[in-house]
C-alpha positions in Angstrom: 116.5 92.7 131.3 117.6 89.4 129.8 115.9 88.3 126.6 117.4 85.2 125.1 116.4 82.0 123.2 119.3 79.9 124.4 118.9 77.2 127.0 122.0 78.6 128.8 122.3 82.3 128.0 125.8 82.3 129.5 127.3 80.0 127.0 127.8 80.3 123.2 125.0 79.2 120.9 125.3 75.7 119.4 123.4 72.6 118.3 122.7 71.9 122.0 122.1 75.5 123.0 119.3 76.6 120.6 121.7 77.8 117.9 119.1 77.8 115.2 116.6 79.9 117.3 119.4 82.2 118.3 120.3 82.9 114.6 116.6 83.6 113.8 116.2 86.1 116.5 119.6 87.6 115.7 118.6 88.1 112.1 115.1 89.6 112.4 114.8 91.3 115.8 116.2 94.9 116.1 113.9 97.0 118.2 112.5 95.7 121.5 110.1 97.7 123.7 109.0 97.0 127.3 105.8 98.8 128.6 106.1 100.6 131.9 104.6 103.5 133.8 106.1 106.1 136.1 103.5 107.9 138.3 104.0 110.6 140.9 101.7 110.5 143.9 101.2 113.0 146.8 101.1 112.0 150.4 97.3 111.3 150.2 97.7 108.9 147.3 96.4 111.2 144.6 98.2 110.9 141.3 99.9 114.2 140.5 101.1 113.1 137.0 102.9 110.5 135.0 105.7 110.3 132.5 104.7 109.8 128.9 107.0 109.0 125.9 104.3 107.2 123.8 104.6 109.9 121.1 108.3 109.1 120.7 107.5 105.4 120.7 104.8 105.6 118.1 106.4 108.2 115.8 110.1 107.7 116.2 112.6 110.5 116.6 116.2 111.6 115.9 118.7 110.0 118.2 119.1 113.1 120.5 117.6 114.1 123.7 116.7 117.4 122.1 114.3 115.6 119.8 113.3 112.4 121.7 111.8 114.0 124.8 109.1 112.5 126.9 106.8 114.7 129.0 104.8 114.7 132.3 101.0 114.5 131.9 98.3 114.8 134.5 96.9 111.7 136.3 98.2 108.2 136.7 100.1 106.3 134.0 99.0 103.0 132.6 99.9 100.4 129.9 101.2 102.2 126.9 102.0 105.5 128.5 105.7 104.9 128.5 108.2 102.4 127.0 111.7 101.2 127.7 113.7 100.6 124.6 116.4 98.0 123.8 118.5 98.4 120.7 122.1 98.6 119.6 122.9 102.3 119.7 125.9 102.1 117.3 124.4 99.8 114.7 120.6 99.5 115.3 119.8 98.1 111.8 122.2 95.2 111.9 122.6 94.2 115.6 119.9 93.5 118.2 120.0 95.2 121.6 119.3 92.0 123.5 121.0 88.6 124.4 122.3 88.4 128.0 121.7 91.1 130.6 121.1 94.5 128.8 120.0 97.8 130.2 117.5 99.9 128.2 118.6 102.8 126.2 116.7 106.1 125.8 113.6 105.5 123.7 113.8 107.0 120.2 111.1 104.7 118.8 111.8 103.0 115.5 114.0 105.7 114.1 114.5 103.7 110.9 111.1 104.8 109.7 112.5 107.8 107.9 110.1 110.6 108.7 112.4 112.1 111.4 115.4 112.3 109.1 116.6 115.8 109.9 115.3 118.2 107.3 113.5 115.5 105.3 109.7 115.2 105.3 108.2 111.7 105.6 107.4 110.2 102.2 107.2 106.6 103.3 110.8 105.8 102.7 113.1 103.7 104.8 116.2 105.5 106.0 119.3 105.0 108.0 118.6 106.1 111.7 119.8 109.6 112.4 121.6 109.2 115.7 124.0 111.8 117.0 127.4 110.7 118.2 126.9 112.4 121.5 123.7 110.4 122.0 125.6 107.1 121.6 128.0 108.1 124.4 125.2 108.6 127.0 124.9 106.1 129.8 122.1 103.6 129.5 118.6 104.4 130.7 115.5 106.5 129.9 116.2 110.2 130.6 113.1 111.6 132.3 112.6 115.3 132.8 112.5 116.4 136.4 108.8 116.8 137.5 107.5 120.2 138.5 106.0 118.8 141.8 107.5 116.5 144.4 105.9 113.3 145.6 106.3 109.5 145.7 107.4 107.9 142.5 105.9 104.5 141.6 107.4 102.5 138.7 105.3 99.7 137.2 106.7 97.2 134.7 104.0 95.5 132.6 104.0 92.0 131.2 104.9 91.4 127.5 107.4 92.9 125.1 107.1 94.3 121.5 109.7 93.2 119.0 110.2 94.8 115.6 112.4 94.1 112.6 114.5 96.4 110.4 114.3 94.1 107.4 111.9 94.9 104.5 109.6 92.9 102.3 110.4 94.0 98.7 112.1 97.1 97.5 112.7 100.5 99.2 109.6 102.0 97.6 106.4 103.1 99.3 104.6 101.6 101.0 107.4 100.2 103.1 106.6 96.9 104.8 108.9 95.5 107.5 109.2 91.9 108.5 107.6 92.8 111.9 105.4 89.7 111.8 108.5 87.6 111.7 110.0 89.5 114.6 106.8 89.0 116.6 106.9 85.3 115.8 110.3 85.2 117.5 108.6 85.6 120.8 107.7 81.9 120.8 111.5 81.1 120.4 112.5 82.9 123.6 113.4 80.8 126.6 114.3 83.6 129.0 112.6 86.9 129.6 114.0 88.0 133.0 113.7 91.3 134.8 115.8 93.0 137.4 114.4 95.6 139.7 114.2 99.1 138.1 116.2 101.9 139.5 115.7 105.7 139.5 118.8 108.0 139.5 119.1 111.8 139.4 121.6 113.2 136.9 122.8 116.7 136.3 121.1 118.6 133.5 124.3 119.4 131.6 126.5 117.9 128.9 126.9 114.2 129.3 124.2 114.1 132.1 126.6 112.8 134.8 125.1 111.3 138.0 124.2 114.1 140.4 126.1 114.3 143.6 125.5 116.3 146.8 128.1 116.8 149.5 126.9 116.0 153.1 125.5 119.0 154.9 127.6 119.4 158.0 126.8 121.2 161.3 129.8 121.8 163.5 130.2 123.0 167.1 132.8 122.9 169.8 132.2 120.7 172.8 135.6 121.1 174.2 138.3 123.0 172.3 141.2 121.1 173.9 139.7 117.7 173.3 141.9 115.3 171.2 139.1 113.3 169.5 136.1 114.3 167.5 132.5 113.1 168.0 130.5 112.7 164.8 127.0 111.5 164.1 125.4 110.7 160.7 121.7 111.1 160.3 119.4 109.6 157.6 117.0 112.5 157.8 117.9 116.2 158.1 116.8 119.7 157.6 117.9 122.0 154.7 116.9 125.3 153.3 115.6 125.0 149.7 115.2 121.9 147.5 117.5 119.0 147.9 116.6 116.2 145.4 119.3 113.9 146.6 118.5 114.1 150.3 117.8 110.7 151.9 115.0 112.0 154.0 113.5 115.1 155.7 111.4 115.7 158.7 107.7 116.6 157.9 104.8 117.7 160.0 102.0 115.2 160.4 99.4 118.0 160.2 100.2 119.4 156.7 103.2 117.4 155.4 105.4 120.6 155.3 109.1 120.2 156.0 110.4 120.8 159.5 113.4 123.1 159.5 113.3 124.3 163.1 112.3 122.9 166.5 112.2 124.4 170.0 113.9 122.6 172.9 114.5 124.0 176.3 113.6 127.5 175.1 116.1 127.4 172.3 115.0 127.3 168.7 117.2 126.0 165.9 117.4 123.3 163.3 117.3 119.7 164.7 121.0 119.1 163.9 122.2 122.0 166.0 119.8 121.1 168.8 121.4 117.6 168.8 124.8 119.2 169.1 123.5 121.1 172.1 122.5 117.7 173.6 126.0 116.4 173.0 127.5 119.6 174.5 125.5 119.1 177.6 126.7 115.5 177.9 130.4 115.8 177.0 131.6 119.4 177.3 132.2 119.4 181.1 132.8 116.8 183.7 129.6 115.7 185.5 129.4 114.7 189.1 128.7 111.0 189.7 127.4 109.7 193.0 127.4 106.0 193.7 127.0 103.7 196.7 124.4 101.9 198.8 121.3 103.7 199.9 117.9 103.0 201.3 115.4 101.9 198.7 112.7 104.5 198.2 109.9 103.5 195.8 108.6 107.0 195.7 112.0 108.6 194.7 111.5 111.8 192.8 113.1 112.9 189.6 115.2 114.9 189.1 117.1 114.1 192.3 119.0 116.4 194.6 121.7 115.8 197.2 122.2 118.0 200.3 126.0 118.4 199.7 125.8 119.1 195.9 124.1 122.5 196.0 121.7 123.1 193.1 123.0 120.2 191.0 120.4 117.8 189.6 120.8 114.0 189.2 119.2 111.1 187.5 119.6 107.3 188.0 122.1 105.8 185.7 121.8 102.3 187.1 121.1 100.3 190.2 121.0 96.9 191.7 118.1 96.5 194.3 118.1 94.2 197.3 114.3 94.0 197.9 114.7 91.9 201.1 117.1 94.3 202.7 115.4 97.4 201.3 118.6 98.8 199.8 119.9 99.6 196.4 123.5 99.9 195.0 122.9 102.8 192.7 124.8 105.3 190.5 123.5 108.8 190.0 124.7 111.1 187.2 124.4 114.9 187.1 122.5 116.3 184.2 122.1 119.9 183.0 119.9 121.8 180.5 120.9 121.7 176.8 123.4 124.2 175.7 125.1 125.2 172.5 128.2 127.1 171.7 128.7 128.0 168.0 132.0 127.1 166.3 133.1 130.8 166.1 132.7 131.4 169.9 
């Protein structure tokens, strides 16, 4: 997101680039929140649940994923159910987390409120944010727990932003009053509030939360052991035993939406990928007889075709050029055979 009061956000502030407005926003704005919702739907369009971090947003939390956790709740999400947070992780009280293109950080609310200072009950005091060093090293983004059910994820970003200050009116004694009204007034000074499309990425649930990776699932079979070259195909959809969150796509049955792991073809039952290898084997493993030449045009020609001198071999038309006036065709016929499959170990 890009939040900026300058005419040209890619140049330094100045008298001709809203320098005064930039200084005002830079002085008073510290915490910026953008409302969004993340809802999970099943194949029929029913909302299975939505992500909710409103409790963290409203009450603040220690800067650690152990304390600032959102949760999945039933039904569809809406305005206020979740918030993206923009702030400076290393110095949230003295630097804003905006100006230029910035990616949201994990939401910890306004953690300068004081009542989540570890081991200290809330007494209305302002305090330094309690942010763990490991938290500052995390990549940008809101860390969402993995849902218990699978479905279609819909992300909605709502209009408007909330901006808050870290400066106080008066002394550090209760009741604490922040200059939030001044921060909200800075909304009128903004010239740019730009959005990029949101992205959803799966990370591993371990230290550092690195991006999750999954090696390609490979099915291998021999077409011809003495062949010099390999034949390889990449598929977008596939079959796999067990859950595969990073899969690009799977085959599902129209009747009940269940995942297809096996198909039957030509009396042989296996996963679709191995059946595809069987098709390749039938086409490439052995030489096929090809017949070509001129023959009488027969509009009722059957399929598959046979030839008196080729025994029980079956043929199909690979291409032809017809001469309708002469009643002939210059055709090519290719032998085809039932699908076969030879495992790699055979």
